[in-house]
VORO-432609 format. One record per residue (C-alpha): residue number from 1; residue in one letter; x, y, z. Coordinates in steps of 0.25 Angstrom, whole numbers. Example, Ala and Ser with C-alpha at 12.3 -4.5 7.8 and 13.67 -1.06 7.14 Angstrom:
2
+------+------+-------+-------+-------+
! resi ! resn !     x !     y !     z !
+------+------+-------+-------+-------+
!    1 !    A !    49 !   -18 !    31 !
!    2 !    S !    55 !    -4 !    29 !
+------+------+-------+-------+-------+
This chain:
418
+------+------+-------+-------+-------+
! resi ! resn !     x !     y !     z !
+------+------+-------+-------+-------+
!    1 !    X !     0 !     0 !     0 !
!    2 !    X !     5 !    14 !    -4 !
!    3 !    X !     8 !    23 !     8 !
!    4 !    X !    -2 !    33 !     2 !
!    5 !    X !   -13 !    23 !     3 !
!    6 !    X !   -10 !    19 !    17 !
!    7 !    X !   -19 !    25 !    28 !
!    8 !    X !   -10 !    30 !    40 !
!    9 !    X !   -12 !    33 !    54 !
!   10 !    X !    -2 !    42 !    60 !
!   11 !    X !     1 !    37 !    74 !
!   12 !    X !     8 !    46 !    84 !
!   13 !    X !    12 !    42 !    98 !
!   14 !    X !    19 !    49 !   110 !
!   15 !    X !    22 !    41 !   123 !
!   16 !    X !    18 !    49 !   136 !
!   17 !    X !    30 !    42 !   143 !
!   18 !    X !    43 !    49 !   145 !
!   19 !    X !    51 !    39 !   137 !
!   20 !    X !    46 !    46 !   124 !
!   21 !    X !    49 !    60 !   127 !
!   22 !    X !    58 !    61 !   114 !
!   23 !    X !    46 !    56 !   105 !
!   24 !    X !    39 !    66 !    96 !
!   25 !    X !    26 !    72 !   101 !
!   26 !    X !    13 !    66 !    95 !
!   27 !    X !    11 !    79 !    87 !
!   28 !    X !    25 !    79 !    82 !
!   29 !    X !    23 !    65 !    77 !
!   30 !    X !    10 !    68 !    70 !
!   31 !    X !    16 !    80 !    63 !
!   32 !    X !    28 !    73 !    58 !
!   33 !    X !    20 !    61 !    53 !
!   34 !    X !     9 !    69 !    47 !
!   35 !    X !    20 !    77 !    39 !
!   36 !    X !    26 !    64 !    34 !
!   37 !    X !    12 !    59 !    30 !
!   38 !    X !    10 !    71 !    22 !
!   39 !    X !    24 !    70 !    15 !
!   40 !    X !    22 !    56 !    12 !
!   41 !    X !     7 !    56 !     8 !
!   42 !    X !     3 !    46 !    19 !
!   43 !    X !   -12 !    45 !    22 !
!   44 !    X !   -13 !    48 !    37 !
!   45 !    X !   -28 !    46 !    41 !
!   46 !    X !   -27 !    46 !    56 !
!   47 !    X !   -18 !    51 !    67 !
!   48 !    X !   -17 !    43 !    80 !
!   49 !    X !    -9 !    48 !    92 !
!   50 !    X !    -7 !    44 !   106 !
!   51 !    X !     2 !    46 !   118 !
!   52 !    X !     5 !    32 !   124 !
!   53 !    X !    17 !    24 !   126 !
!   54 !    X !    20 !    12 !   116 !
!   55 !    X !    28 !     4 !   126 !
!   56 !    X !    17 !    -6 !   128 !
!   57 !    X !     8 !   -13 !   118 !
!   58 !    X !    -7 !   -10 !   117 !
!   59 !    X !    -7 !     2 !   126 !
!   60 !    X !    -9 !    13 !   115 !
!   61 !    X !   -24 !    15 !   112 !
!   62 !    X !   -21 !    24 !    99 !
!   63 !    X !   -11 !    14 !    94 !
!   64 !    X !   -20 !     2 !    97 !
!   65 !    X !   -31 !     9 !    88 !
!   66 !    X !   -21 !    12 !    77 !
!   67 !    X !   -18 !    -3 !    77 !
!   68 !    X !   -33 !    -6 !    76 !
!   69 !    X !   -35 !     4 !    65 !
!   70 !    X !   -24 !    -3 !    57 !
!   71 !    X !   -30 !   -16 !    58 !
!   72 !    X !   -43 !   -10 !    53 !
!   73 !    X !   -35 !    -4 !    41 !
!   74 !    X !   -39 !    10 !    45 !
!   75 !    X !   -24 !    13 !    43 !
!   76 !    X !   -13 !     5 !    36 !
!   77 !    X !    -1 !    14 !    40 !
!   78 !    X !     4 !    21 !    52 !
!   79 !    X !    12 !    34 !    52 !
!   80 !    X !    20 !    37 !    65 !
!   81 !    X !    32 !    44 !    70 !
!   82 !    X !    41 !    32 !    73 !
!   83 !    X !    39 !    17 !    75 !
!   84 !    X !    40 !    18 !    90 !
!   85 !    X !    27 !    27 !    90 !
!   86 !    X !    20 !    14 !    86 !
!   87 !    X !    26 !     4 !    95 !
!   88 !    X !    36 !     2 !   106 !
!   89 !    X !    31 !   -12 !   110 !
!   90 !    X !    30 !   -26 !   103 !
!   91 !    X !    15 !   -27 !   104 !
!   92 !    X !    11 !   -14 !    96 !
!   93 !    X !    23 !   -17 !    86 !
!   94 !    X !    17 !   -31 !    84 !
!   95 !    X !     3 !   -25 !    81 !
!   96 !    X !     9 !   -15 !    70 !
!   97 !    X !    17 !   -27 !    64 !
!   98 !    X !     5 !   -36 !    64 !
!   99 !    X !    -3 !   -25 !    57 !
!  100 !    X !     8 !   -24 !    46 !
!  101 !    X !     8 !   -39 !    44 !
!  102 !    X !    -7 !   -39 !    42 !
!  103 !    X !    -6 !   -27 !    32 !
!  104 !    X !   -15 !   -18 !    41 !
!  105 !    X !    -2 !    -9 !    43 !
!  106 !    X !     6 !    -6 !    30 !
!  107 !    X !    14 !     5 !    34 !
!  108 !    X !    20 !    13 !    46 !
!  109 !    X !    27 !    26 !    43 !
!  110 !    X !    36 !    33 !    53 !
!  111 !    X !    44 !    46 !    52 !
!  112 !    X !    56 !    39 !    48 !
!  113 !    X !    52 !    25 !    43 !
!  114 !    X !    41 !    17 !    36 !
!  115 !    X !    36 !     3 !    39 !
!  116 !    X !    28 !    -6 !    29 !
!  117 !    X !    23 !   -20 !    30 !
!  118 !    X !    37 !   -26 !    26 !
!  119 !    X !    45 !   -36 !    34 !
!  120 !    X !    57 !   -26 !    35 !
!  121 !    X !    49 !   -14 !    38 !
!  122 !    X !    41 !   -21 !    49 !
!  123 !    X !    53 !   -27 !    55 !
!  124 !    X !    59 !   -13 !    56 !
!  125 !    X !    46 !    -8 !    62 !
!  126 !    X !    47 !   -19 !    73 !
!  127 !    X !    62 !   -16 !    75 !
!  128 !    X !    59 !    -1 !    77 !
!  129 !    X !    47 !    -3 !    87 !
!  130 !    X !    55 !   -14 !    94 !
!  131 !    X !    66 !    -4 !    96 !
!  132 !    X !    56 !     6 !   102 !
!  133 !    X !    52 !    -5 !   112 !
!  134 !    X !    67 !    -8 !   115 !
!  135 !    X !    69 !     6 !   118 !
!  136 !    X !    57 !     6 !   128 !
!  137 !    X !    62 !    -7 !   135 !
!  138 !    X !    76 !    -1 !   136 !
!  139 !    X !    71 !    12 !   141 !
!  140 !    X !    63 !     5 !   152 !
!  141 !    X !    75 !    -3 !   156 !
!  142 !    X !    84 !     9 !   156 !
!  143 !    X !    74 !    17 !   165 !
!  144 !    X !    73 !     6 !   175 !
!  145 !    X !    88 !     5 !   175 !
!  146 !    X !    89 !    20 !   177 !
!  147 !    X !    79 !    20 !   189 !
!  148 !    X !    87 !     8 !   196 !
!  149 !    X !   100 !    16 !   194 !
!  150 !    X !    93 !    29 !   200 !
!  151 !    X !    88 !    21 !   212 !
!  152 !    X !   101 !    15 !   214 !
!  153 !    X !   107 !    29 !   215 !
!  154 !    X !    97 !    32 !   225 !
!  155 !    X !    87 !    40 !   217 !
!  156 !    X !    73 !    35 !   218 !
!  157 !    X !    65 !    37 !   204 !
!  158 !    X !    52 !    45 !   204 !
!  159 !    X !    47 !    56 !   214 !
!  160 !    X !    53 !    56 !   228 !
!  161 !    X !    44 !    56 !   240 !
!  162 !    X !    39 !    69 !   247 !
!  163 !    X !    51 !    76 !   254 !
!  164 !    X !    60 !    75 !   241 !
!  165 !    X !    60 !    80 !   227 !
!  166 !    X !    68 !    77 !   214 !
!  167 !    X !    78 !    87 !   211 !
!  168 !    X !    86 !    89 !   198 !
!  169 !    X !    99 !    97 !   198 !
!  170 !    X !   109 !    98 !   187 !
!  171 !    X !   103 !    86 !   180 !
!  172 !    X !   104 !    78 !   193 !
!  173 !    X !    91 !    73 !   200 !
!  174 !    X !    90 !    69 !   214 !
!  175 !    X !    80 !    69 !   226 !
!  176 !    X !    81 !    79 !   237 !
!  177 !    X !    73 !    83 !   249 !
!  178 !    X !    61 !    92 !   248 !
!  179 !    X !    64 !   104 !   257 !
!  180 !    X !    50 !   107 !   259 !
!  181 !    X !    45 !    93 !   263 !
!  182 !    X !    58 !    85 !   267 !
!  183 !    X !    57 !    90 !   282 !
!  184 !    X !    42 !    86 !   283 !
!  185 !    X !    45 !    72 !   279 !
!  186 !    X !    57 !    71 !   289 !
!  187 !    X !    48 !    76 !   300 !
!  188 !    X !    36 !    67 !   296 !
!  189 !    X !    45 !    55 !   298 !
!  190 !    X !    49 !    60 !   312 !
!  191 !    X !    35 !    63 !   316 !
!  192 !    X !    30 !    49 !   313 !
!  193 !    X !    43 !    42 !   318 !
!  194 !    X !    45 !    50 !   331 !
!  195 !    X !    31 !    56 !   334 !
!  196 !    X !    22 !    44 !   328 !
!  197 !    X !    14 !    54 !   320 !
!  198 !    X !     3 !    48 !   312 !
!  199 !    X !     1 !    50 !   297 !
!  200 !    X !   -11 !    60 !   300 !
!  201 !    X !    -2 !    68 !   310 !
!  202 !    X !     9 !    69 !   299 !
!  203 !    X !    -1 !    74 !   289 !
!  204 !    X !    -6 !    84 !   298 !
!  205 !    X !     8 !    89 !   301 !
!  206 !    X !    12 !    89 !   286 !
!  207 !    X !    -1 !    97 !   282 !
!  208 !    X !     1 !   107 !   293 !
!  209 !    X !    15 !   109 !   288 !
!  210 !    X !    11 !   111 !   274 !
!  211 !    X !    18 !    99 !   269 !
!  212 !    X !    13 !    95 !   255 !
!  213 !    X !    18 !    85 !   243 !
!  214 !    X !    26 !    90 !   232 !
!  215 !    X !    12 !    92 !   225 !
!  216 !    X !     8 !   102 !   236 !
!  217 !    X !    -2 !    92 !   242 !
!  218 !    X !    -3 !    88 !   257 !
!  219 !    X !     2 !    74 !   260 !
!  220 !    X !    -8 !    63 !   263 !
!  221 !    X !    -7 !    53 !   274 !
!  222 !    X !    -4 !    42 !   265 !
!  223 !    X !     7 !    50 !   259 !
!  224 !    X !    13 !    53 !   273 !
!  225 !    X !    13 !    38 !   276 !
!  226 !    X !    20 !    35 !   262 !
!  227 !    X !    31 !    45 !   265 !
!  228 !    X !    33 !    39 !   279 !
!  229 !    X !    35 !    25 !   273 !
!  230 !    X !    44 !    30 !   261 !
!  231 !    X !    59 !    25 !   263 !
!  232 !    X !    63 !    36 !   253 !
!  233 !    X !    64 !    46 !   265 !
!  234 !    X !    75 !    38 !   272 !
!  235 !    X !    83 !    35 !   259 !
!  236 !    X !    78 !    22 !   252 !
!  237 !    X !    68 !    19 !   241 !
!  238 !    X !    62 !     7 !   234 !
!  239 !    X !    61 !     7 !   219 !
!  240 !    X !    52 !     3 !   213 !
!  241 !    X !    42 !     3 !   224 !
!  242 !    X !    39 !   -11 !   230 !
!  243 !    X !    51 !   -17 !   222 !
!  244 !    X !    60 !   -19 !   235 !
!  245 !    X !    71 !   -12 !   228 !
!  246 !    X !    77 !    -1 !   238 !
!  247 !    X !    87 !    10 !   235 !
!  248 !    X !    95 !    19 !   244 !
!  249 !    X !    91 !    34 !   240 !
!  250 !    X !   101 !    45 !   238 !
!  251 !    X !    91 !    55 !   242 !
!  252 !    X !    92 !    62 !   256 !
!  253 !    X !    84 !    55 !   268 !
!  254 !    X !    73 !    62 !   274 !
!  255 !    X !    72 !    52 !   286 !
!  256 !    X !    81 !    42 !   292 !
!  257 !    X !    79 !    27 !   290 !
!  258 !    X !    77 !    26 !   305 !
!  259 !    X !    66 !    37 !   305 !
!  260 !    X !    59 !    30 !   293 !
!  261 !    X !    59 !    17 !   300 !
!  262 !    X !    53 !    23 !   313 !
!  263 !    X !    42 !    29 !   304 !
!  264 !    X !    39 !    15 !   298 !
!  265 !    X !    37 !     9 !   312 !
!  266 !    X !    28 !    20 !   316 !
!  267 !    X !    20 !    18 !   303 !
!  268 !    X !    20 !     3 !   304 !
!  269 !    X !     5 !    -2 !   305 !
!  270 !    X !     2 !    -9 !   318 !
!  271 !    X !     0 !   -24 !   317 !
!  272 !    X !   -14 !   -28 !   314 !
!  273 !    X !   -22 !   -34 !   325 !
!  274 !    X !   -31 !   -46 !   322 !
!  275 !    X !   -45 !   -42 !   316 !
!  276 !    X !   -54 !   -37 !   326 !
!  277 !    X !   -44 !   -34 !   337 !
!  278 !    X !   -46 !   -19 !   336 !
!  279 !    X !   -60 !   -14 !   337 !
!  280 !    X !   -64 !     1 !   335 !
!  281 !    X !   -79 !     0 !   338 !
!  282 !    X !   -82 !    15 !   333 !
!  283 !    X !   -73 !    15 !   321 !
!  284 !    X !   -84 !    12 !   311 !
!  285 !    X !   -96 !    17 !   319 !
!  286 !    X !   -93 !    32 !   321 !
!  287 !    X !   -90 !    43 !   311 !
!  288 !    X !   -84 !    56 !   313 !
!  289 !    X !   -94 !    67 !   315 !
!  290 !    X !   -85 !    78 !   309 !
!  291 !    X !   -81 !    72 !   296 !
!  292 !    X !   -88 !    59 !   294 !
!  293 !    X !   -76 !    50 !   294 !
!  294 !    X !   -75 !    37 !   300 !
!  295 !    X !   -70 !    35 !   315 !
!  296 !    X !   -58 !    27 !   317 !
!  297 !    X !   -52 !    20 !   329 !
!  298 !    X !   -38 !    20 !   335 !
!  299 !    X !   -32 !    13 !   347 !
!  300 !    X !   -22 !    19 !   356 !
!  301 !    X !   -14 !    13 !   367 !
!  302 !    X !    -9 !    20 !   380 !
!  303 !    X !     2 !    14 !   388 !
!  304 !    X !    -1 !    12 !   403 !
!  305 !    X !     8 !    13 !   415 !
!  306 !    X !     7 !    -2 !   417 !
!  307 !    X !    12 !    -5 !   403 !
!  308 !    X !    -1 !    -8 !   397 !
!  309 !    X !    -9 !     0 !   386 !
!  310 !    X !   -23 !     6 !   386 !
!  311 !    X !   -30 !     5 !   373 !
!  312 !    X !   -38 !    17 !   368 !
!  313 !    X !   -47 !    18 !   356 !
!  314 !    X !   -49 !    31 !   349 !
!  315 !    X !   -58 !    35 !   337 !
!  316 !    X !   -57 !    47 !   328 !
!  317 !    X !   -61 !    52 !   314 !
!  318 !    X !   -54 !    45 !   303 !
!  319 !    X !   -53 !    58 !   295 !
!  320 !    X !   -56 !    52 !   282 !
!  321 !    X !   -65 !    64 !   279 !
!  322 !    X !   -58 !    75 !   286 !
!  323 !    X !   -44 !    74 !   289 !
!  324 !    X !   -45 !    85 !   299 !
!  325 !    X !   -57 !    80 !   306 !
!  326 !    X !   -58 !    86 !   320 !
!  327 !    X !   -64 !    74 !   327 !
!  328 !    X !   -55 !    70 !   339 !
!  329 !    X !   -52 !    56 !   343 !
!  330 !    X !   -61 !    49 !   353 !
!  331 !    X !   -59 !    38 !   363 !
!  332 !    X !   -67 !    25 !   361 !
!  333 !    X !   -72 !    26 !   375 !
!  334 !    X !   -78 !    40 !   373 !
!  335 !    X !   -85 !    35 !   361 !
!  336 !    X !   -91 !    23 !   369 !
!  337 !    X !   -96 !    32 !   380 !
!  338 !    X !  -102 !    41 !   370 !
!  339 !    X !  -109 !    29 !   363 !
!  340 !    X !  -114 !    24 !   376 !
!  341 !    X !  -122 !    37 !   378 !
!  342 !    X !  -129 !    34 !   364 !
!  343 !    X !  -131 !    19 !   366 !
!  344 !    X !  -146 !    20 !   368 !
!  345 !    X !  -146 !    27 !   354 !
!  346 !    X !  -138 !    16 !   347 !
!  347 !    X !  -145 !     8 !   337 !
!  348 !    X !  -143 !    -6 !   332 !
!  349 !    X !  -150 !   -11 !   319 !
!  350 !    X !  -152 !   -26 !   323 !
!  351 !    X !  -154 !   -30 !   308 !
!  352 !    X !  -140 !   -26 !   304 !
!  353 !    X !  -133 !   -28 !   317 !
!  354 !    X !  -122 !   -39 !   318 !
!  355 !    X !  -127 !   -53 !   322 !
!  356 !    X !  -116 !   -53 !   333 !
!  357 !    X !  -121 !   -40 !   339 !
!  358 !    X !  -135 !   -44 !   339 !
!  359 !    X !  -131 !   -57 !   346 !
!  360 !    X !  -123 !   -50 !   356 !
!  361 !    X !  -134 !   -41 !   360 !
!  362 !    X !  -144 !   -52 !   361 !
!  363 !    X !  -134 !   -60 !   371 !
!  364 !    X !  -132 !   -47 !   379 !
!  365 !    X !  -147 !   -45 !   380 !
!  366 !    X !  -149 !   -59 !   384 !
!  367 !    X !  -139 !   -58 !   395 !
!  368 !    X !  -145 !   -45 !   401 !
!  369 !    X !  -159 !   -52 !   401 !
!  370 !    X !  -154 !   -63 !   410 !
!  371 !    X !  -152 !   -52 !   421 !
!  372 !    X !  -162 !   -42 !   417 !
!  373 !    X !  -176 !   -48 !   413 !
!  374 !    X !  -181 !   -33 !   410 !
!  375 !    X !  -170 !   -30 !   400 !
!  376 !    X !  -176 !   -23 !   388 !
!  377 !    X !  -170 !   -29 !   375 !
!  378 !    X !  -173 !   -17 !   367 !
!  379 !    X !  -161 !   -10 !   374 !
!  380 !    X !  -152 !   -22 !   373 !
!  381 !    X !  -144 !   -16 !   361 !
!  382 !    X !  -141 !    -3 !   369 !
!  383 !    X !  -137 !   -10 !   382 !
!  384 !    X !  -128 !   -20 !   374 !
!  385 !    X !  -122 !    -8 !   366 !
!  386 !    X !  -119 !    -1 !   380 !
!  387 !    X !  -113 !   -14 !   385 !
!  388 !    X !  -104 !   -16 !   373 !
!  389 !    X !   -99 !    -1 !   373 !
!  390 !    X !   -96 !    -1 !   388 !
!  391 !    X !   -90 !   -16 !   389 !
!  392 !    X !   -90 !   -23 !   376 !
!  393 !    X !   -78 !   -27 !   368 !
!  394 !    X !   -72 !   -20 !   356 !
!  395 !    X !   -79 !   -30 !   347 !
!  396 !    X !   -92 !   -28 !   354 !
!  397 !    X !   -92 !   -13 !   353 !
!  398 !    X !   -88 !   -13 !   338 !
!  399 !    X !   -99 !   -23 !   335 !
!  400 !    X !  -109 !   -15 !   342 !
!  401 !    X !  -105 !    -2 !   336 !
!  402 !    X !  -104 !    -6 !   322 !
!  403 !    X !  -119 !   -11 !   323 !
!  404 !    X !  -124 !     2 !   328 !
!  405 !    X !  -133 !     9 !   317 !
!  406 !    X !  -131 !    23 !   323 !
!  407 !    X !  -122 !    33 !   316 !
!  408 !    X !  -113 !    40 !   325 !
!  409 !    X !  -101 !    49 !   324 !
!  410 !    X !   -90 !    55 !   333 !
!  411 !    X !   -89 !    70 !   336 !
!  412 !    X !   -80 !    76 !   347 !
!  413 !    X !   -78 !    62 !   353 !
!  414 !    X !   -93 !    59 !   354 !
!  415 !    X !  -102 !    50 !   346 !
!  416 !    X !  -113 !    58 !   339 !
!  417 !    X !  -125 !    54 !   331 !
!  418 !    X !  -123 !    56 !   316 !
+------+------+-------+-------+-------+
């Protein structure tokens, strides 16, 4: 088929990846190839363009459509800047060669070469596209080798954590301390290790001091814990992450390894107790009257003179809705005393109540009737509730409270109706 009778599709591609910074822009490719088509009298009936890498097969939607159009004989030729614009992988190259073998693709014209359906020209096309793939593969190997060499020299690739920044001076890149944030990071570690400050306490201190990320945003509690667990601050780093390969950094250390280890002990989660060993009866029963968040429980231990410990349970707003919620902590005993004052107003929906609770109330009622024949069964739930709140186990209190249908909240260390 003569070139003038071939219907061509002009295909222009520019990868968005940094490895093709030297390739011509899409507009430049289209202009150059359009001018060539005018000079040689080539019939270009459509222009297709896309910004996508050609490293992997089947990942380019526009190229995939081009292949489909060639199979349907919408085009018989391709006009493109260079062979590597069409393919940098074996899969897409195979699709082009198959189309040439089946006479659906009869001509490929690039700026400097021409490929027709002949053994020698198809072989040359495969060599050039394979060379492009080889360049990609070698580039990947060289990049990884360069990253390993950089790590072995003590310089971690990618952005350093808060407290450092990358600096380029006279063509030399290194990691230096951030004069605005490094002192905060040092003191943050000291506060956690020596004063046992919590993540919320640290966040409050940082916010009050005007500490922000490099983007000008306040740090979150999760970011604070990630910083406290980052060994980069005492001079080591793992690369890639979770690879188990560690390197000694050449950057300055913001904290000592001893201080870092003290922080890790402070952050270590306590060993989990067996299921049901800890009960916080009011945890899911009450809400915060100020912001509507859930109420959470905490246990504290106070050392006695005789060497033993007293256990105290406190409840407070989880601050899920309002971080600055003003509701104070309240002792569990205070809540029980307040609830006892409302015991006659508590309701139990016997249809939805747990069978174990109904059975416990029945046994309690039967026991009382053996000593008091005039006992009124209508008040059995309220008397049982008072008994459990005053003398019941943690499990009994939890079971009772989670079956109460009333909606109550905490306000100023008191229980109020919602």
